[in-house]
N, C-alpha and C positions, 0 to 999 in steps of 0.2 A: 502495500499500498503507499509504503513510501515515497518509493523510487520512485512507481507511478504520480503518485503528486507530485515531483519533481516533474515529471518527464510532461503536465501536464502545463506548469508551471514557465516551463522549454519556450512551447510554443508561438507566444508569442512575437517569440525573441525568432522564431523562423521565418512566421510569416510575414515578421519586416526585410529577412532575408531572400524570401520567395518575392515579395514587391521589390526591391533592389534587382533580381535578377531580371522582373519582367522589363526591367525598362523605370519604370515609376522614382519616385523619392518619397518613399514614405520617411524616412529618417525629415525630409524637409518640412515636410508636412507636419509629422509634428511636433516636433524643435522653431517652428517659426510660422505658426500661425494659433491666436486665440485657445477654437475648438481643439487646434492638434494640444496642446500643455493638458487641455479639458481632460479629454481623452487617454492620453498620457500618463494623469494624477489618479483616473479614475481605475483604469486600468490595473495599474501599483498596486491601487490599494488592492482591489476586487485580488489579485495575486498573492499578496500579505496573508488577505480574512482565510483564502484558499487553504490555505498554506499552512494556515494556525490549526484549520478548522478538523482537515487532516490528520494533522499533530496534533488532537488530544482525538481524535478515532481513537488513532494508530497505538493513545498509552491506555486512555479508557480500556481496550481490547487484553492489553496486554495484562494490566491491572486484575482482569479477571483468569485467564490464562497461568 
């Protein structure tokens, strides 16, 4: 479960790489516009929340074993 959570947390970075690979400028948009900064901030908050949630689930499961 921990490895899966980490892998899912890295998927947005893969999306950015794919955007660059097809000729887009996702980093320019994320870092160069106000909506981009808002999306970046929200995405980072959601990634952190997801990792924290997965950590709590794993810890609770380990206590039960």
